[in-house]
N, C-alpha and C positions, 0 to 999 in steps of 0.2 A: 243161872248169872255166871257161875264158874265156867260153864260151856261157853257162854257168850265171851267171857274173858279170854278163854282159852283159844276160842276161835279167832279173836281180834289179834292175839299174839302170834298165832300161826299166820294169820294173813299178813302181819307186819313183817315177820321173819321171811316168808315167802316172797313179800315185795322187795325187802331189803337183798335177798339172794338174787331175785331178778335183776334188780338195779346193779349189782355186783357183776353179774354175767354181761348184762349189757354195756358196762362200763368197760370190762375187760374186753369184750368183743369190739367196742368202738376203738379202744386204744389200739388193738391189733390190726383193726383196719386202717386206722390212721397212720399207723407204722409202716404197714404195707404200701399205702399210698405214697408215703415219703420215699420209701424205698424205690418204688416204680417211677417217681419223678427224679430221683438222683440217676437211675438207670438210664431213663430216657436223655437227661442232660449229657451224660457219659457218651450215649450213644450219638447224639447231635454233635458233640465235641470232636469224636471220632470221624463221623462223616464229614464234619467241615473240615478237619485236617486232611482227610483223603482227597477232598475236591480242592484244598489249596495246593496239596502235592501235584495232583494231576494237571492242575491249571498251570502250575510252575513249568511241569515237564512240556505240557503243549506250547507254552510261550516260548521255551527254550528251542523246542523243534521249529517253531514258526520262525523263530530268529534264525536258525541254522537254514531253513529253507529259502528266507528271504537272502542271506548271504550267498547261498549257491544260485539263486535266481540271478541276482547281481553279478556273481562271477561269470555264469554263463552267458549272460546280456553282454558284458564287456568282452568275453571272446567271441561272441556272434559278431559284434561292432568291429573287431579287430580284423576278423576274416572278411567282412564286408568290405572294410576299407582295403584290405589286402586286394580283394578282388578288383575293386575300383581302380587300384594302382596299376594292376596287372592289364586290366581292360584299357586304361590309358596309354601305357607302353605299346600295348598291341594295336591300338588306333594309330600311335605315332609311327610305328613300323609300317603300318599298311598305307598311311599317308605318303610315307617315303618311297614305298614301292609304287603306289600310284604315280606320283611326281616323276619317279624314273621311267615307268611305263609311258606317261604322257610325254616325257622329254624323247624317249625312242620313237614314239608315234610321229612327234614333230619332225625327227631327224628323217624318218621314212619318208615323211610327206614332202620334205624339202629335197630329199634325193629324188623322189618320183617327179617332182615338179622339175628339177634340173634336167632328168633324163627326158622328160616330155618337151621340153624347149629345145632340146637338141635334135 
């Protein structure tokens, strides 16, 4: 009976030790899981901040590119307008020259007509 009683006490003490070890390990595991979750949250925050920073930089660069395109577009429009004005002026000069040549041709034709009449 003493043996049975001793066996029961040993079993009870062994179970208590096992429970203590399991509880201790469970606490450690829960603590490590908490640390991993905090680390994951920090990593996500860091990555989100990086994404936000890069997004802001990209938006700034896109804005600069839009301004540059607008400036170049205005410059091209000005150059096109300048070329159109130069073409108008050139056409006007050519018309004047054509009118002068036509006038000379008319004069020559009149002179020839007069010479042929005589």
